[in-house]
TORPA-540763 format. One line per field, with one value per residue (C-alpha): residue number from 0; x, y, z. Coordinates in Angstrom, 2 decimals. Example, Ala and Ser with C-alpha at 12.3 -4.5 7.8 and 13.67 -1.06 7.14 Angstrom:
<rs>
seq = [0_1] .
X = [12.30_13.67] .
Y = [-4.50_-1.06] .
Z = [7.80_7.14] .
</rs>
This chain:
<rs>
seq = [0_1_2_3_4_5_6_7_8_9_10_11_12_13_14_15_16_17_18_19_20_21_22_23_24_25_26_27_28_29_30_31_32_33_34_35_36_37_38_39_40_41_42_43_44_45_46_47_48_49_50_51_52_53_54_55_56_57_58_59_60_61_62_63_64_65_66_67_68_69_70_71_72_73_74_75_76_77_78_79_80_81_82_83_84_85_86_87_88_89_90_91_92_93_94_95_96_97_98_99_100_101_102_103_104_105_106_107_108_109_110_111_112_113_114_115_116_117_118_119_120_121_122_123_124_125_126_127_128_129_130_131_132_133_134_135_136_137_138_139_140_141_142_143_144_145_146_147_148_149_150_151_152_153_154_155_156_157_158_159_160_161_162_163_164_165_166_167_168_169_170_171_172_173_174_175_176_177_178_179_180_181_182_183_184_185_186_187_188_189_190_191_192_193_194_195_196_197_198_199_200_201_202_203_204_205_206_207_208_209_210_211_212_213_214_215_216_217_218_219_220_221_222_223_224_225_226_227_228_229_230_231_232_233_234_235_236_237_238_239_240_241_242_243_244_245_246_247_248_249_250_251_252_253_254_255_256_257_258_259_260_261_262_263_264_265_266_267_268_269_270_271_272_273_274_275_276_277_278_279_280_281_282_283_284_285_286_287_288_289_290_291_292_293_294_295_296_297_298_299_300_301_302_303_304_305_306_307_308_309_310_311_312_313_314_315_316_317_318_319_320_321] .
X = [63.38_61.41_61.15_60.08_56.16_57.02_58.82_55.74_53.03_50.95_50.75_54.54_55.01_52.69_54.68_58.03_56.19_54.84_58.25_60.16_57.64_57.95_61.67_61.81_59.34_61.55_64.63_62.79_62.87_59.66_59.08_57.48_55.56_55.06_57.54_59.02_60.47_63.14_65.11_63.48_65.77_65.31_67.67_66.84_64.61_65.08_62.65_63.06_61.46_62.04_62.25_62.78_66.46_68.41_66.45_66.15_66.63_65.28_66.93_65.23_67.42_66.43_67.73_71.29_72.11_70.11_73.41_73.82_72.17_74.20_77.25_76.89_76.20_79.51_81.81_80.43_81.18_84.92_85.46_86.77_83.84_84.46_81.11_77.51_76.12_72.54_70.26_68.22_68.49_65.39_65.36_64.05_63.93_66.95_66.04_68.20_67.53_70.46_70.38_71.27_75.11_75.23_75.79_77.39_81.22_80.14_77.71_79.90_83.07_84.46_87.80_90.87_88.61_87.29_90.92_91.81_88.80_90.03_93.59_91.98_89.64_91.78_94.33_91.22_89.55_93.03_93.41_89.72_90.23_93.44_91.14_89.17_91.95_91.88_88.18_86.73_84.34_82.88_82.37_80.85_78.46_76.71_75.82_78.85_79.84_82.90_85.01_88.42_91.26_91.46_87.78_87.57_88.35_85.97_83.15_83.45_82.86_79.20_78.63_80.19_78.02_74.81_72.63_70.96_74.51_74.56_70.76_71.31_72.15_76.03_76.46_79.04_79.02_79.86_83.55_83.80_82.58_85.22_87.89_86.98_86.81_90.32_91.54_90.28_93.69_95.17_92.90_93.85_97.54_97.16_95.11_97.92_100.52_98.45_97.93_101.82_102.10_100.86_97.96_94.79_91.09_88.95_85.82_86.04_83.46_83.67_81.56_83.59_83.16_81.98_78.15_78.88_80.71_78.91_80.41_78.80_80.23_82.66_83.39_81.80_81.39_78.13_75.92_77.93_75.22_77.97_80.71_82.51_85.02_88.25_91.63_91.40_93.41_90.62_88.64_90.96_89.42_86.18_87.61_90.50_88.51_85.68_88.07_89.90_86.69_85.52_88.94_88.66_92.40_93.54_93.85_97.59_97.82_100.57_97.58_95.72_99.07_99.40_96.14_96.77_100.15_97.84_95.93_99.09_100.71_98.94_100.00_103.85_104.91_103.76_105.94_108.04_106.37_107.51_105.74_102.60_102.23_102.64_100.12_98.05_97.71_96.90_94.35_92.84_92.83_91.09_88.56_86.61_86.03_84.58_82.22_80.93_80.30_78.52_76.14_75.73_74.44_71.80_70.75_70.55_68.68_66.63_66.21_66.04_68.47_71.82_74.85_76.96_78.34_79.30_81.09_82.98_84.07_85.24_87.33_88.81_89.66_91.22_93.50_94.39_98.15_99.00] .
Y = [123.52_120.86_121.15_124.33_123.63_120.39_122.42_124.59_122.01_122.31_118.61_118.53_121.48_120.22_116.88_118.77_121.10_117.98_116.27_119.57_119.84_116.22_116.24_119.65_118.27_115.08_117.33_119.26_122.41_124.79_126.13_129.56_131.10_130.11_128.05_129.81_128.79_131.10_129.27_127.61_126.12_123.72_121.01_121.85_123.96_125.23_125.94_127.86_127.62_130.13_128.70_129.99_129.64_129.26_129.17_125.47_125.11_122.09_121.40_119.10_118.04_117.02_114.08_115.84_116.17_113.43_112.39_115.54_114.83_111.42_113.20_115.96_113.50_111.54_114.43_116.03_113.06_113.14_116.56_118.83_120.71_122.28_120.71_121.33_118.00_117.70_117.54_115.07_113.16_111.63_107.89_107.43_111.07_113.08_115.93_117.12_119.76_121.91_124.77_128.23_128.52_132.36_134.64_133.82_134.96_137.30_139.21_139.03_140.28_142.55_143.63_142.64_141.04_138.64_137.62_137.15_134.65_132.70_132.58_130.88_128.52_127.13_125.41_124.12_122.83_121.24_119.38_118.31_116.82_114.92_113.11_111.51_110.28_106.72_106.43_106.05_103.30_105.00_108.26_106.65_104.90_108.21_108.48_110.93_111.10_109.62_111.82_110.56_111.40_108.25_108.48_112.25_112.15_109.49_111.05_114.20_112.36_111.48_115.17_116.13_113.73_114.70_116.93_118.69_120.51_123.24_123.97_127.65_130.68_130.94_127.43_124.56_124.33_121.23_122.55_123.09_119.74_118.04_120.42_119.34_115.55_116.19_117.50_114.25_112.60_115.64_115.67_112.27_112.90_115.91_113.93_111.38_114.06_115.32_111.57_111.26_113.63_110.85_112.63_110.33_111.19_112.89_114.76_117.77_120.49_122.01_125.10_126.44_130.29_133.00_132.05_128.39_129.51_130.47_132.60_132.26_130.65_129.12_129.26_125.98_125.03_124.13_123.16_119.91_119.36_119.82_117.79_114.93_112.26_113.49_114.96_117.59_120.43_120.44_122.82_125.53_126.43_127.68_128.80_130.84_132.14_133.64_135.08_136.84_138.01_139.41_141.22_142.67_141.07_138.42_135.11_135.48_138.48_137.82_138.06_135.11_133.24_133.62_132.06_129.11_128.71_128.65_125.77_123.96_124.19_121.13_119.05_119.94_116.83_114.78_116.66_119.66_123.23_123.57_120.25_120.97_124.62_123.08_120.21_123.19_125.23_121.91_121.08_124.44_124.04_120.45_121.95_123.01_119.60_118.60_121.89_120.77_117.33_118.72_120.78_118.03_116.03_118.80_118.57_114.99_114.50_117.65_118.84_122.12_124.53_125.42_126.95_126.03_123.04_124.71_127.57_125.39_123.19_126.39_127.40_123.83_124.18_127.60_126.72_123.27_122.73_121.28] .
Z = [128.61_130.64_134.15_135.28_135.26_137.12_140.07_140.44_139.88_143.14_143.86_143.79_145.90_148.58_148.53_149.10_151.98_153.71_153.54_154.90_157.76_158.48_158.73_160.63_163.08_163.32_163.88_166.71_164.43_164.35_160.83_161.26_158.31_154.78_152.79_149.86_146.65_145.77_143.14_140.17_137.48_134.89_136.50_140.43_142.46_146.12_148.97_151.96_155.32_158.02_161.59_165.06_164.46_161.37_157.92_156.39_152.56_150.80_147.45_145.00_142.07_138.70_136.51_135.67_139.43_141.12_142.73_144.66_147.95_148.25_147.23_149.34_152.47_151.64_151.41_154.64_156.44_155.83_154.35_157.45_157.42_153.82_152.72_154.58_156.11_155.19_157.67_156.11_152.70_151.34_151.07_147.53_146.02_144.97_147.79_150.76_153.33_154.44_157.08_156.40_155.86_155.55_152.71_149.46_149.10_146.33_148.61_151.75_150.34_147.41_146.35_148.49_151.03_148.48_147.36_151.04_151.38_148.19_149.74_152.79_150.84_148.14_150.17_152.16_149.19_147.73_151.28_150.96_147.41_148.76_151.51_148.64_146.41_145.78_146.89_143.18_143.96_147.05_145.06_142.09_144.31_144.85_141.23_140.52_136.95_135.88_134.09_134.72_132.45_130.58_129.68_128.78_125.10_124.16_126.45_123.98_120.73_121.17_122.19_118.55_116.77_118.76_116.70_119.79_120.19_117.92_117.60_119.02_116.88_116.65_117.51_116.08_112.44_110.49_109.97_113.75_114.53_112.08_113.57_117.26_116.01_114.75_118.08_120.07_119.76_121.47_124.17_124.78_124.56_126.83_129.36_129.43_130.22_133.04_134.45_134.26_137.33_139.39_141.10_140.84_140.38_143.23_143.79_141.67_142.02_138.44_139.15_142.16_142.11_144.57_143.92_145.49_148.50_151.64_154.59_157.85_160.77_158.49_154.57_153.08_149.50_148.25_145.32_144.15_141.45_138.39_140.08_138.79_139.37_137.50_138.17_140.86_138.73_136.38_138.84_138.36_134.94_136.63_139.83_138.58_135.44_137.82_140.47_137.60_136.30_139.44_140.06_136.69_135.88_133.35_134.77_134.29_136.57_139.59_141.90_140.33_140.09_143.89_144.57_141.99_144.00_147.39_145.95_144.61_147.75_149.68_146.76_147.02_148.70_145.67_142.87_142.54_142.28_138.58_137.72_139.61_138.22_134.63_135.55_136.79_133.60_131.57_134.09_133.93_130.04_130.17_132.57_129.71_128.70_131.96_131.77_128.16_129.23_132.39_130.32_127.69_130.72_131.29_127.63_127.52_130.92_131.16_127.74_125.95_123.98_125.37_123.90_127.00_125.32_122.33_124.17_126.16_123.33_121.57_124.56_124.74_120.86_121.66_124.69_124.08_123.63_120.51] .
</rs>
């Protein structure tokens, strides 16, 4: 997969270091010691600088996540401190500097304390999403991918016809692709069912799990590089799935249902809870479509061989109500 050698190229890292030091100086922050590069992925890389106070993190986004700095800045301005505000966003490159937000939730909590943290976070996240309802143009202006429900089925079709999907062992066969093509009208129908609830599109993280929540002075959601504009309930695919996985319980366990209902409570003035629960399950199922599209975006803009689009398409086919 392309990108790794670019992120570690000496000329590139020197440019990144120079901008980080320049911005730290402008902000009155003193960097001490060498700048490290703890994360290198094909789609992004992160640099860390120790300072006399909190550490600084500079995230460099690749083409598939190029919108993330602008989106993060937009969300932070009106997000009730749920999203960390960048200290600086590069004027022409997809780079941003953030201060240390603390430990990841998965490292800070375990067992019941982790579930308690989600009970706090999920209602805040729902309230945050409500703040951005009806602000489609503002969100899209950051470059955020448009995966609104009325577009979802048609966006899956090119992926099914792309030979780059299915190159890895065990990937989609020709019959798999034909079966998924045949399901697209059902995907479209289920999207219409979910849209009939009357809740519009908003910022949807699409990868909200315990590795993308920081626990420090407060609990914040970071790493918005997989986000999209779509129905808020599609977030439940990853979020409830990961919580259940960490707790070693099924997603139908009463513990997970209570967390789902905690997320739904801030929406309860818009529809009866029975309707919200039905919509939440439909959103959880359709969330496999946005995950497939997210990885297809990586495949298209970054390259390489990935099995993630295939896996999420299989999940969608298995769970989709007929």
